[in-house]
VMD Tcl script that builds the backbone (N, CA, C; Angstrom):
set m [mol new atoms 501]
animate dup $m
set s [atomselect $m all]
$s set {name element resname resid chain x y z} {
  {N N ILE 1 A 0.831 -1.198 0.000}
  {CA C ILE 1 A 0.000 0.000 0.000}
  {C C ILE 1 A 0.869 1.253 0.000}
  {N N SER 2 A 1.985 1.193 0.673}
  {CA C SER 2 A 2.832 2.379 0.734}
  {C C SER 2 A 3.421 2.723 -0.635}
  {N N LEU 3 A 3.356 1.795 -1.583}
  {CA C LEU 3 A 3.884 2.066 -2.912}
  {C C LEU 3 A 2.925 2.891 -3.760}
  {N N TYR 4 A 1.671 3.025 -3.307}
  {CA C TYR 4 A 0.696 3.820 -4.055}
  {C C TYR 4 A 0.855 5.290 -3.705}
  {N N GLN 5 A 0.729 6.148 -4.696}
  {CA C GLN 5 A 0.757 7.583 -4.469}
  {C C GLN 5 A -0.478 8.177 -5.125}
  {N N ASN 6 A -1.202 8.990 -4.389}
  {CA C ASN 6 A -2.357 9.682 -4.940}
  {C C ASN 6 A -1.875 11.041 -5.406}
  {N N THR 7 A -1.926 11.260 -6.713}
  {CA C THR 7 A -1.466 12.531 -7.262}
  {C C THR 7 A -2.672 13.299 -7.791}
  {N N SER 8 A -2.459 14.538 -8.179}
  {CA C SER 8 A -3.556 15.345 -8.704}
  {C C SER 8 A -4.092 14.776 -10.015}
  {N N SER 9 A -3.295 14.007 -10.713}
  {CA C SER 9 A -3.743 13.447 -11.992}
  {C C SER 9 A -4.197 11.996 -11.866}
  {N N GLY 10 A -4.137 11.409 -10.685}
  {CA C GLY 10 A -4.577 10.028 -10.519}
  {C C GLY 10 A -3.736 9.285 -9.513}
  {N N PHE 11 A -3.698 7.976 -9.658}
  {CA C PHE 11 A -2.946 7.124 -8.750}
  {C C PHE 11 A -1.712 6.592 -9.459}
  {N N VAL 12 A -0.627 6.459 -8.699}
  {CA C VAL 12 A 0.625 5.951 -9.258}
  {C C VAL 12 A 1.071 4.778 -8.399}
  {N N TYR 13 A 1.464 3.702 -9.045}
  {CA C TYR 13 A 2.084 2.568 -8.358}
  {C C TYR 13 A 3.554 2.653 -8.679}
  {N N ASP 14 A 4.378 2.863 -7.645}
  {CA C ASP 14 A 5.799 3.099 -7.851}
  {C C ASP 14 A 6.591 2.000 -7.167}
  {N N SER 15 A 7.215 1.174 -7.976}
  {CA C SER 15 A 7.991 0.086 -7.403}
  {C C SER 15 A 9.143 -0.238 -8.345}
  {N N THR 16 A 10.269 -0.561 -7.782}
  {CA C THR 16 A 11.402 -0.979 -8.607}
  {C C THR 16 A 11.418 -2.489 -8.770}
  {N N SER 17 A 10.534 -3.183 -8.062}
  {CA C SER 17 A 10.481 -4.635 -8.208}
  {C C SER 17 A 9.661 -4.976 -9.454}
  {N N CYS 18 A 9.964 -6.095 -10.020}
  {CA C CYS 18 A 9.304 -6.530 -11.249}
  {C C CYS 18 A 7.877 -6.986 -10.944}
  {N N ILE 19 A 6.946 -6.567 -11.770}
  {CA C ILE 19 A 5.552 -6.981 -11.627}
  {C C ILE 19 A 5.209 -7.848 -12.823}
  {N N SER 20 A 4.711 -9.040 -12.548}
  {CA C SER 20 A 4.299 -9.897 -13.666}
  {C C SER 20 A 2.968 -9.401 -14.214}
  {N N SER 21 A 2.590 -9.892 -15.363}
  {CA C SER 21 A 1.365 -9.423 -16.005}
  {C C SER 21 A 0.104 -9.811 -15.230}
  {N N ASN 22 A 0.207 -10.715 -14.281}
  {CA C ASN 22 A -0.957 -11.151 -13.514}
  {C C ASN 22 A -0.979 -10.596 -12.096}
  {N N THR 23 A -0.194 -9.574 -11.817}
  {CA C THR 23 A -0.133 -9.008 -10.475}
  {C C THR 23 A -1.242 -7.980 -10.286}
  {N N THR 24 A -1.985 -8.119 -9.209}
  {CA C THR 24 A -3.013 -7.142 -8.877}
  {C C THR 24 A -2.354 -6.013 -8.115}
  {N N ILE 25 A -2.530 -4.802 -8.593}
  {CA C ILE 25 A -1.903 -3.667 -7.918}
  {C C ILE 25 A -2.941 -2.781 -7.226}
  {N N GLY 26 A -4.194 -3.169 -7.300}
  {CA C GLY 26 A -5.221 -2.382 -6.626}
  {C C GLY 26 A -6.604 -2.948 -6.908}
  {N N THR 27 A -7.567 -2.481 -6.160}
  {CA C THR 27 A -8.960 -2.884 -6.330}
  {C C THR 27 A -9.812 -1.638 -6.452}
  {N N LEU 28 A -10.644 -1.608 -7.461}
  {CA C LEU 28 A -11.541 -0.491 -7.676}
  {C C LEU 28 A -12.942 -0.936 -7.267}
  {N N LYS 29 A -13.556 -0.236 -6.332}
  {CA C LYS 29 A -14.911 -0.554 -5.898}
  {C C LYS 29 A -15.848 0.506 -6.436}
  {N N ILE 30 A -16.951 0.042 -7.028}
  {CA C ILE 30 A -17.916 0.938 -7.643}
  {C C ILE 30 A -19.298 0.615 -7.096}
  {N N LYS 31 A -20.021 1.626 -6.697}
  {CA C LYS 31 A -21.405 1.426 -6.276}
  {C C LYS 31 A -22.273 1.540 -7.523}
  {N N MET 32 A -22.948 0.436 -7.860}
  {CA C MET 32 A -23.728 0.376 -9.089}
  {C C MET 32 A -25.201 0.622 -8.799}
  {N N PRO 33 A -25.945 1.076 -9.826}
  {CA C PRO 33 A -27.395 1.199 -9.680}
  {C C PRO 33 A -28.017 -0.196 -9.613}
  {N N ASN 34 A -29.284 -0.294 -9.196}
  {CA C ASN 34 A -29.947 -1.592 -9.105}
  {C C ASN 34 A -30.143 -2.242 -10.464}
  {N N SER 35 A -30.186 -1.449 -11.498}
  {CA C SER 35 A -30.293 -1.988 -12.850}
  {C C SER 35 A -29.608 -1.029 -13.801}
  {N N GLY 36 A -29.392 -1.492 -15.004}
  {CA C GLY 36 A -28.749 -0.645 -15.993}
  {C C GLY 36 A -27.249 -0.866 -16.033}
  {N N SER 37 A -26.528 0.171 -16.437}
  {CA C SER 37 A -25.092 0.023 -16.602}
  {C C SER 37 A -24.370 1.311 -16.239}
  {N N ALA 38 A -23.076 1.173 -16.088}
  {CA C ALA 38 A -22.208 2.315 -15.828}
  {C C ALA 38 A -20.943 2.111 -16.636}
  {N N SER 39 A -20.364 3.199 -17.110}
  {CA C SER 39 A -19.126 3.118 -17.880}
  {C C SER 39 A -17.982 3.705 -17.080}
  {N N LEU 40 A -16.847 3.055 -17.174}
  {CA C LEU 40 A -15.624 3.530 -16.531}
  {C C LEU 40 A -14.621 3.828 -17.626}
  {N N THR 41 A -14.007 4.986 -17.562}
  {CA C THR 41 A -12.989 5.338 -18.548}
  {C C THR 41 A -11.680 5.580 -17.820}
  {N N TYR 42 A -10.641 4.894 -18.296}
  {CA C TYR 42 A -9.308 5.061 -17.742}
  {C C TYR 42 A -8.510 5.867 -18.747}
  {N N SER 43 A -7.821 6.909 -18.264}
  {CA C SER 43 A -7.046 7.758 -19.164}
  {C C SER 43 A -5.586 7.770 -18.746}
  {N N ASN 44 A -4.727 7.938 -19.717}
  {CA C ASN 44 A -3.291 8.114 -19.482}
  {C C ASN 44 A -2.688 7.024 -18.617}
  {N N ILE 45 A -2.913 5.795 -18.995}
  {CA C ILE 45 A -2.305 4.667 -18.286}
  {C C ILE 45 A -0.912 4.468 -18.875}
  {N N GLN 46 A 0.088 4.431 -17.988}
  {CA C GLN 46 A 1.460 4.271 -18.448}
  {C C GLN 46 A 2.150 3.172 -17.658}
  {N N ALA 47 A 2.953 2.419 -18.353}
  {CA C ALA 47 A 3.801 1.422 -17.705}
  {C C ALA 47 A 5.235 1.736 -18.082}
  {N N SER 48 A 6.083 1.791 -17.060}
  {CA C SER 48 A 7.490 2.107 -17.334}
  {C C SER 48 A 8.385 1.090 -16.643}
  {N N ASP 49 A 9.615 1.035 -17.083}
  {CA C ASP 49 A 10.567 0.115 -16.464}
  {C C ASP 49 A 11.185 0.768 -15.231}
  {N N SER 50 A 12.116 0.064 -14.610}
  {CA C SER 50 A 12.709 0.546 -13.356}
  {C C SER 50 A 13.511 1.827 -13.526}
  {N N THR 51 A 13.867 2.172 -14.752}
  {CA C THR 51 A 14.608 3.423 -14.972}
  {C C THR 51 A 13.671 4.591 -15.220}
  {N N GLY 52 A 12.353 4.299 -15.324}
  {CA C GLY 52 A 11.398 5.361 -15.574}
  {C C GLY 52 A 11.066 5.541 -17.048}
  {N N THR 53 A 11.656 4.699 -17.885}
  {CA C THR 53 A 11.369 4.772 -19.321}
  {C C THR 53 A 9.991 4.175 -19.588}
  {N N ILE 54 A 9.126 4.965 -20.208}
  {CA C ILE 54 A 7.759 4.507 -20.486}
  {C C ILE 54 A 7.819 3.437 -21.566}
  {N N LYS 55 A 7.239 2.284 -21.245}
  {CA C LYS 55 A 7.238 1.147 -22.159}
  {C C LYS 55 A 5.882 0.944 -22.829}
  {N N SER 56 A 4.834 1.428 -22.213}
  {CA C SER 56 A 3.501 1.211 -22.758}
  {C C SER 56 A 2.570 2.303 -22.248}
  {N N THR 57 A 1.645 2.751 -23.108}
  {CA C THR 57 A 0.643 3.731 -22.694}
  {C C THR 57 A -0.712 3.321 -23.251}
  {N N ALA 58 A -1.732 3.759 -22.582}
  {CA C ALA 58 A -3.103 3.547 -23.056}
  {C C ALA 58 A -3.913 4.754 -22.617}
  {N N SER 59 A -4.770 5.239 -23.514}
  {CA C SER 59 A -5.613 6.378 -23.188}
  {C C SER 59 A -7.058 6.055 -23.517}
  {N N ASN 60 A -7.925 6.588 -22.708}
  {CA C ASN 60 A -9.365 6.478 -22.933}
  {C C ASN 60 A -9.840 5.038 -23.149}
  {N N VAL 61 A -9.449 4.188 -22.245}
  {CA C VAL 61 A -9.929 2.809 -22.246}
  {C C VAL 61 A -11.241 2.804 -21.469}
  {N N THR 62 A -12.336 2.454 -22.153}
  {CA C THR 62 A -13.652 2.473 -21.512}
  {C C THR 62 A -14.175 1.055 -21.360}
  {N N LYS 63 A -14.638 0.741 -20.195}
  {CA C LYS 63 A -15.273 -0.542 -19.902}
  {C C LYS 63 A -16.673 -0.254 -19.371}
  {N N THR 64 A -17.642 -0.980 -19.885}
  {CA C THR 64 A -19.019 -0.828 -19.420}
  {C C THR 64 A -19.366 -2.007 -18.530}
  {N N ILE 65 A -19.913 -1.693 -17.396}
  {CA C ILE 65 A -20.339 -2.713 -16.439}
  {C C ILE 65 A -21.860 -2.655 -16.386}
  {N N ARG 66 A -22.499 -3.806 -16.582}
  {CA C ARG 66 A -23.946 -3.840 -16.579}
  {C C ARG 66 A -24.430 -4.750 -15.465}
  {N N VAL 67 A -25.434 -4.295 -14.762}
  {CA C VAL 67 A -26.040 -5.088 -13.693}
  {C C VAL 67 A -27.118 -5.965 -14.323}
  {N N PHE 68 A -27.070 -7.272 -14.058}
  {CA C PHE 68 A -28.102 -8.163 -14.562}
  {C C PHE 68 A -29.410 -7.892 -13.842}
  {N N ASP 69 A -30.487 -7.898 -14.614}
  {CA C ASP 69 A -31.827 -7.666 -14.075}
  {C C ASP 69 A -32.235 -8.868 -13.224}
  {N N ASN 70 A -32.687 -8.624 -12.016}
  {CA C ASN 70 A -33.068 -9.682 -11.077}
  {C C ASN 70 A -34.586 -9.848 -10.979}
  {N N ASN 71 A -35.347 -9.180 -11.851}
  {CA C ASN 71 A -36.809 -9.206 -11.782}
  {C C ASN 71 A -37.337 -10.524 -12.337}
  {N N ASN 72 A -37.950 -11.339 -11.481}
  {CA C ASN 72 A -38.531 -12.610 -11.900}
  {C C ASN 72 A -40.044 -12.645 -11.641}
  {N N ASN 73 A -40.689 -11.502 -11.746}
  {CA C ASN 73 A -42.136 -11.406 -11.543}
  {C C ASN 73 A -42.881 -11.508 -12.865}
  {N N LEU 74 A -44.142 -11.894 -12.765}
  {CA C LEU 74 A -45.050 -11.812 -13.894}
  {C C LEU 74 A -45.749 -10.458 -13.847}
  {N N SER 75 A -46.093 -9.925 -15.015}
  {CA C SER 75 A -46.894 -8.701 -15.059}
  {C C SER 75 A -48.368 -9.048 -15.258}
  {N N ASN 76 A -48.628 -10.243 -15.806}
  {CA C ASN 76 A -50.009 -10.715 -15.890}
  {C C ASN 76 A -50.039 -12.233 -16.005}
  {N N LEU 77 A -51.185 -12.795 -15.691}
  {CA C LEU 77 A -51.407 -14.239 -15.755}
  {C C LEU 77 A -52.878 -14.424 -16.102}
  {N N THR 78 A -53.157 -15.172 -17.159}
  {CA C THR 78 A -54.539 -15.346 -17.616}
  {C C THR 78 A -54.829 -16.807 -17.908}
  {N N VAL 79 A -56.111 -17.144 -17.869}
  {CA C VAL 79 A -56.590 -18.459 -18.293}
  {C C VAL 79 A -57.736 -18.241 -19.272}
  {N N SER 80 A -57.871 -19.148 -20.251}
  {CA C SER 80 A -58.870 -18.977 -21.306}
  {C C SER 80 A -60.281 -19.295 -20.829}
  {N N THR 81 A -60.414 -20.115 -19.811}
  {CA C THR 81 A -61.722 -20.501 -19.281}
  {C C THR 81 A -61.667 -20.408 -17.766}
  {N N GLY 82 A -62.747 -19.924 -17.161}
  {CA C GLY 82 A -62.773 -19.764 -15.707}
  {C C GLY 82 A -62.047 -18.497 -15.307}
  {N N SER 83 A -61.791 -18.367 -14.020}
  {CA C SER 83 A -61.069 -17.191 -13.535}
  {C C SER 83 A -60.145 -17.586 -12.392}
  {N N LEU 84 A -59.053 -16.851 -12.308}
  {CA C LEU 84 A -58.072 -17.115 -11.251}
  {C C LEU 84 A -58.619 -16.719 -9.899}
  {N N SER 85 A -58.355 -17.545 -8.930}
  {CA C SER 85 A -58.712 -17.213 -7.554}
  {C C SER 85 A -57.485 -17.475 -6.688}
  {N N PRO 86 A -56.960 -16.458 -6.002}
  {CA C PRO 86 A -57.397 -15.065 -5.989}
  {C C PRO 86 A -57.060 -14.380 -7.321}
  {N N SER 87 A -57.478 -13.122 -7.459}
  {CA C SER 87 A -57.138 -12.338 -8.644}
  {C C SER 87 A -55.625 -12.194 -8.731}
  {N N PHE 88 A -55.125 -12.025 -9.944}
  {CA C PHE 88 A -53.677 -11.984 -10.147}
  {C C PHE 88 A -53.010 -10.829 -9.407}
  {N N SER 89 A -51.884 -11.155 -8.794}
  {CA C SER 89 A -50.961 -10.194 -8.198}
  {C C SER 89 A -49.565 -10.777 -8.390}
  {N N ALA 90 A -48.609 -9.952 -8.755}
  {CA C ALA 90 A -47.251 -10.434 -9.020}
  {C C ALA 90 A -46.640 -11.157 -7.826}
  {N N ASN 91 A -47.061 -10.793 -6.616}
  {CA C ASN 91 A -46.490 -11.404 -5.416}
  {C C ASN 91 A -47.227 -12.654 -4.962}
  {N N THR 92 A -48.360 -12.977 -5.579}
  {CA C THR 92 A -49.110 -14.185 -5.240}
  {C C THR 92 A -48.694 -15.273 -6.218}
  {N N THR 93 A -48.317 -16.435 -5.691}
  {CA C THR 93 A -47.785 -17.487 -6.558}
  {C C THR 93 A -48.673 -18.726 -6.659}
  {N N ASN 94 A -49.783 -18.781 -5.925}
  {CA C ASN 94 A -50.663 -19.951 -5.974}
  {C C ASN 94 A -52.085 -19.538 -6.327}
  {N N TYR 95 A -52.642 -20.201 -7.341}
  {CA C TYR 95 A -53.972 -19.866 -7.843}
  {C C TYR 95 A -54.793 -21.136 -8.050}
  {N N THR 96 A -56.112 -20.954 -8.043}
  {CA C THR 96 A -57.047 -22.037 -8.332}
  {C C THR 96 A -58.004 -21.555 -9.408}
  {N N VAL 97 A -58.385 -22.467 -10.308}
  {CA C VAL 97 A -59.376 -22.198 -11.344}
  {C C VAL 97 A -60.327 -23.395 -11.363}
  {N N ASN 98 A -61.627 -23.127 -11.349}
  {CA C ASN 98 A -62.626 -24.186 -11.439}
  {C C ASN 98 A -63.293 -24.110 -12.801}
  {N N VAL 99 A -63.357 -25.252 -13.499}
  {CA C VAL 99 A -63.994 -25.302 -14.814}
  {C C VAL 99 A -65.016 -26.434 -14.848}
  {N N ALA 100 A -65.922 -26.328 -15.800}
  {CA C ALA 100 A -66.967 -27.345 -15.968}
  {C C ALA 100 A -66.373 -28.638 -16.508}
  {N N GLY 101 A -67.143 -29.704 -16.373}
  {CA C GLY 101 A -66.686 -31.014 -16.828}
  {C C GLY 101 A -66.502 -31.128 -18.324}
  {N N ASN 102 A -67.189 -30.295 -19.107}
  {CA C ASN 102 A -67.045 -30.373 -20.557}
  {C C ASN 102 A -65.829 -29.613 -21.088}
  {N N VAL 103 A -65.060 -29.007 -20.214}
  {CA C VAL 103 A -63.847 -28.279 -20.618}
  {C C VAL 103 A -62.671 -29.262 -20.572}
  {N N SER 104 A -62.153 -29.606 -21.743}
  {CA C SER 104 A -61.085 -30.609 -21.807}
  {C C SER 104 A -59.687 -30.002 -21.902}
  {N N ALA 105 A -59.599 -28.683 -22.132}
  {CA C ALA 105 A -58.294 -28.011 -22.233}
  {C C ALA 105 A -58.449 -26.562 -21.800}
  {N N ILE 106 A -57.325 -25.985 -21.395}
  {CA C ILE 106 A -57.290 -24.584 -20.981}
  {C C ILE 106 A -55.990 -23.983 -21.512}
  {N N THR 107 A -56.027 -22.713 -21.854}
  {CA C THR 107 A -54.811 -22.033 -22.309}
  {C C THR 107 A -54.370 -21.060 -21.226}
  {N N ILE 108 A -53.120 -21.204 -20.825}
  {CA C ILE 108 A -52.535 -20.325 -19.800}
  {C C ILE 108 A -51.655 -19.310 -20.511}
  {N N GLY 109 A -51.912 -18.038 -20.242}
  {CA C GLY 109 A -51.103 -16.958 -20.804}
  {C C GLY 109 A -50.427 -16.177 -19.693}
  {N N ALA 110 A -49.263 -15.654 -19.967}
  {CA C ALA 110 A -48.532 -14.872 -18.963}
  {C C ALA 110 A -47.514 -13.986 -19.657}
  {N N SER 111 A -47.134 -12.906 -18.975}
  {CA C SER 111 A -46.068 -12.026 -19.447}
  {C C SER 111 A -45.148 -11.731 -18.265}
  {N N ALA 112 A -43.854 -11.732 -18.547}
  {CA C ALA 112 A -42.870 -11.382 -17.520}
  {C C ALA 112 A -42.820 -9.866 -17.369}
  {N N SER 113 A -42.571 -9.406 -16.158}
  {CA C SER 113 A -42.436 -7.970 -15.897}
  {C C SER 113 A -41.216 -7.384 -16.593}
  {N N SER 114 A -40.159 -8.173 -16.711}
  {CA C SER 114 A -38.923 -7.705 -17.337}
  {C C SER 114 A -38.771 -8.319 -18.723}
  {N N SER 115 A -38.368 -7.518 -19.667}
  {CA C SER 115 A -38.120 -8.025 -21.018}
  {C C SER 115 A -36.890 -8.922 -21.059}
  {N N LYS 116 A -36.081 -8.897 -20.023}
  {CA C LYS 116 A -34.871 -9.715 -19.978}
  {C C LYS 116 A -35.107 -11.080 -19.331}
  {N N ALA 117 A -36.307 -11.310 -18.792}
  {CA C ALA 117 A -36.637 -12.582 -18.145}
  {C C ALA 117 A -37.135 -13.584 -19.178}
  {N N THR 118 A -36.999 -14.870 -18.861}
  {CA C THR 118 A -37.544 -15.925 -19.708}
  {C C THR 118 A -38.701 -16.591 -18.982}
  {N N LEU 119 A -39.618 -17.127 -19.765}
  {CA C LEU 119 A -40.876 -17.636 -19.237}
  {C C LEU 119 A -41.111 -19.042 -19.785}
  {N N SER 120 A -41.583 -19.952 -18.942}
  {CA C SER 120 A -41.943 -21.288 -19.419}
  {C C SER 120 A -43.201 -21.751 -18.693}
  {N N GLY 121 A -43.926 -22.685 -19.318}
  {CA C GLY 121 A -45.101 -23.278 -18.696}
  {C C GLY 121 A -46.425 -22.740 -19.196}
  {N N THR 122 A -46.402 -21.845 -20.189}
  {CA C THR 122 A -47.643 -21.295 -20.715}
  {C C THR 122 A -48.096 -22.113 -21.927}
  {N N GLY 123 A -49.295 -21.799 -22.421}
  {CA C GLY 123 A -49.805 -22.464 -23.605}
  {C C GLY 123 A -51.024 -23.319 -23.302}
  {N N LYS 124 A -51.411 -24.119 -24.294}
  {CA C LYS 124 A -52.592 -24.975 -24.166}
  {C C LYS 124 A -52.257 -26.189 -23.312}
  {N N LYS 125 A -53.137 -26.476 -22.352}
  {CA C LYS 125 A -52.945 -27.599 -21.426}
  {C C LYS 125 A -54.195 -28.480 -21.453}
  {N N ASN 126 A -53.999 -29.782 -21.666}
  {CA C ASN 126 A -55.113 -30.722 -21.604}
  {C C ASN 126 A -55.460 -30.996 -20.153}
  {N N LEU 127 A -56.753 -31.193 -19.894}
  {CA C LEU 127 A -57.224 -31.384 -18.523}
  {C C LEU 127 A -57.757 -32.792 -18.314}
  {N N SER 128 A -57.399 -33.375 -17.193}
  {CA C SER 128 A -58.013 -34.602 -16.713}
  {C C SER 128 A -59.146 -34.191 -15.788}
  {N N TYR 129 A -60.061 -35.105 -15.485}
  {CA C TYR 129 A -61.085 -34.801 -14.488}
  {C C TYR 129 A -60.410 -34.669 -13.129}
  {N N GLY 130 A -60.885 -33.758 -12.323}
  {CA C GLY 130 A -60.314 -33.534 -10.999}
  {C C GLY 130 A -59.273 -32.434 -11.027}
  {N N SER 131 A -58.250 -32.584 -10.201}
  {CA C SER 131 A -57.235 -31.550 -10.002}
  {C C SER 131 A -56.088 -31.684 -11.010}
  {N N ASN 132 A -55.728 -30.567 -11.642}
  {CA C ASN 132 A -54.630 -30.508 -12.609}
  {C C ASN 132 A -53.688 -29.384 -12.180}
  {N N LYS 133 A -52.420 -29.719 -12.000}
  {CA C LYS 133 A -51.452 -28.735 -11.517}
  {C C LYS 133 A -50.540 -28.293 -12.660}
  {N N PHE 134 A -50.414 -26.962 -12.826}
  {CA C PHE 134 A -49.541 -26.392 -13.844}
  {C C PHE 134 A -48.628 -25.353 -13.192}
  {N N THR 135 A -47.374 -25.331 -13.640}
  {CA C THR 135 A -46.386 -24.406 -13.080}
  {C C THR 135 A -45.852 -23.499 -14.177}
  {N N ILE 136 A -45.864 -22.208 -13.909}
  {CA C ILE 136 A -45.286 -21.211 -14.798}
  {C C ILE 136 A -44.022 -20.721 -14.103}
  {N N THR 137 A -42.902 -20.795 -14.800}
  {CA C THR 137 A -41.619 -20.408 -14.211}
  {C C THR 137 A -41.085 -19.168 -14.908}
  {N N VAL 138 A -40.676 -18.189 -14.102}
  {CA C VAL 138 A -40.056 -16.972 -14.613}
  {C C VAL 138 A -38.609 -16.980 -14.131}
  {N N LYS 139 A -37.675 -16.902 -15.083}
  {CA C LYS 139 A -36.249 -16.866 -14.742}
  {C C LYS 139 A -35.701 -15.496 -15.122}
  {N N SER 140 A -35.179 -14.799 -14.116}
  {CA C SER 140 A -34.619 -13.467 -14.356}
  {C C SER 140 A -33.317 -13.570 -15.136}
  {N N GLU 141 A -32.889 -12.460 -15.690}
  {CA C GLU 141 A -31.610 -12.414 -16.389}
  {C C GLU 141 A -30.469 -12.813 -15.453}
  {N N ALA 142 A -30.605 -12.484 -14.167}
  {CA C ALA 142 A -29.568 -12.813 -13.181}
  {C C ALA 142 A -29.607 -14.278 -12.767}
  {N N GLY 143 A -30.660 -15.015 -13.199}
  {CA C GLY 143 A -30.714 -16.447 -12.913}
  {C C GLY 143 A -31.637 -16.858 -11.783}
  {N N THR 144 A -32.270 -15.915 -11.093}
  {CA C THR 144 A -33.197 -16.280 -10.032}
  {C C THR 144 A -34.539 -16.673 -10.645}
  {N N THR 145 A -35.196 -17.661 -10.049}
  {CA C THR 145 A -36.465 -18.126 -10.597}
  {C C THR 145 A -37.597 -17.923 -9.597}
  {N N LYS 146 A -38.793 -17.772 -10.143}
  {CA C LYS 146 A -40.015 -17.715 -9.351}
  {C C LYS 146 A -41.017 -18.608 -10.050}
  {N N LYS 147 A -41.716 -19.425 -9.270}
  {CA C LYS 147 A -42.701 -20.350 -9.817}
  {C C LYS 147 A -44.097 -19.936 -9.380}
  {N N TYR 148 A -44.994 -19.858 -10.358}
  {CA C TYR 148 A -46.405 -19.589 -10.124}
  {C C TYR 148 A -47.144 -20.900 -10.400}
  {N N THR 149 A -48.025 -21.297 -9.487}
  {CA C THR 149 A -48.749 -22.552 -9.629}
  {C C THR 149 A -50.236 -22.278 -9.811}
  {N N ILE 150 A -50.823 -22.975 -10.790}
  {CA C ILE 150 A -52.267 -22.907 -11.011}
  {C C ILE 150 A -52.823 -24.316 -10.878}
  {N N ILE 151 A -53.778 -24.480 -9.977}
  {CA C ILE 151 A -54.506 -25.744 -9.845}
  {C C ILE 151 A -55.834 -25.557 -10.571}
  {N N VAL 152 A -56.044 -26.328 -11.644}
  {CA C VAL 152 A -57.291 -26.262 -12.399}
  {C C VAL 152 A -58.129 -27.476 -12.003}
  {N N ASN 153 A -59.280 -27.211 -11.409}
  {CA C ASN 153 A -60.196 -28.282 -10.995}
  {C C ASN 153 A -61.268 -28.448 -12.062}
  {N N ARG 154 A -61.217 -29.589 -12.753}
  {CA C ARG 154 A -62.219 -29.898 -13.771}
  {C C ARG 154 A -63.295 -30.755 -13.113}
  {N N ALA 155 A -64.521 -30.256 -13.165}
  {CA C ALA 155 A -65.642 -30.983 -12.553}
  {C C ALA 155 A -65.799 -32.339 -13.231}
  {N N ASP 156 A -66.097 -33.335 -12.430}
  {CA C ASP 156 A -66.323 -34.686 -12.964}
  {C C ASP 156 A -67.817 -34.945 -12.928}
  {N N ASN 157 A -68.476 -34.605 -14.033}
  {CA C ASN 157 A -69.923 -34.774 -14.090}
  {C C ASN 157 A -70.310 -36.020 -14.886}
  {N N ARG 158 A -69.370 -36.938 -15.011}
  {CA C ARG 158 A -69.686 -38.194 -15.677}
  {C C ARG 158 A -70.625 -38.989 -14.784}
  {N N SER 159 A -71.433 -39.771 -15.390}
  {CA C SER 159 A -72.391 -40.584 -14.639}
  {C C SER 159 A -71.650 -41.572 -13.750}
  {N N LYS 160 A -72.141 -41.709 -12.565}
  {CA C LYS 160 A -71.548 -42.669 -11.628}
  {C C LYS 160 A -72.361 -43.977 -11.600}
  {N N ASP 161 A -73.376 -44.038 -12.440}
  {CA C ASP 161 A -74.257 -45.209 -12.506}
  {C C ASP 161 A -73.525 -46.348 -13.201}
  {N N ASN 162 A -73.245 -47.377 -12.446}
  {CA C ASN 162 A -72.585 -48.550 -13.021}
  {C C ASN 162 A -73.476 -49.792 -12.910}
  {N N ASN 163 A -74.800 -49.552 -12.845}
  {CA C ASN 163 A -75.741 -50.670 -12.760}
  {C C ASN 163 A -76.167 -51.103 -14.159}
  {N N LEU 164 A -76.459 -52.382 -14.310}
  {CA C LEU 164 A -76.979 -52.889 -15.562}
  {C C LEU 164 A -78.429 -52.472 -15.692}
  {N N SER 165 A -78.853 -52.134 -16.904}
  {CA C SER 165 A -80.260 -51.801 -17.100}
  {C C SER 165 A -81.104 -53.059 -17.318}
  {N N ASN 166 A -80.484 -54.146 -17.779}
  {CA C ASN 166 A -81.153 -55.426 -17.854}
  {C C ASN 166 A -80.108 -56.523 -17.962}
  {N N LEU 167 A -80.547 -57.728 -17.766}
  {CA C LEU 167 A -79.647 -58.871 -17.814}
  {C C LEU 167 A -80.384 -60.042 -18.419}
}
mol reanalyze $m
mol bondsrecalc $m
mol representation Tube
mol addrep $m
């Protein structure tokens, strides 16, 4: 640390010992926004030998740092038949839908809150009689996932009469 000098034009690392190309000479800490990006520009970077002879220079080297979006919420969730119970809310992850016995399929639609998120589990779903469980998964750009579950209850109005009418 004592080899670092803070000058009016920046920081200087002053050492007569040899530094290999993989030597860390400092750490830069940056407070980033919750989303988006920030650019860092380094100017007048010089490397010199032990005699002070400049061996390499670089000016206006810009690096952009981008924060991955962590939003794994849905902005909407719909079903083609019946209605969600409770009503949709991005923070509610469990829903129930009741449909009549003559409904053999349902279409689940959804949109992610973030354009950078990926979505799976939507589309047309065939229904069995009774309880049918479907999961919609939202994966954020940062890799975090959130699962929304819909239980679709298809009424079983088939006849339960298993008696012979004659023999």
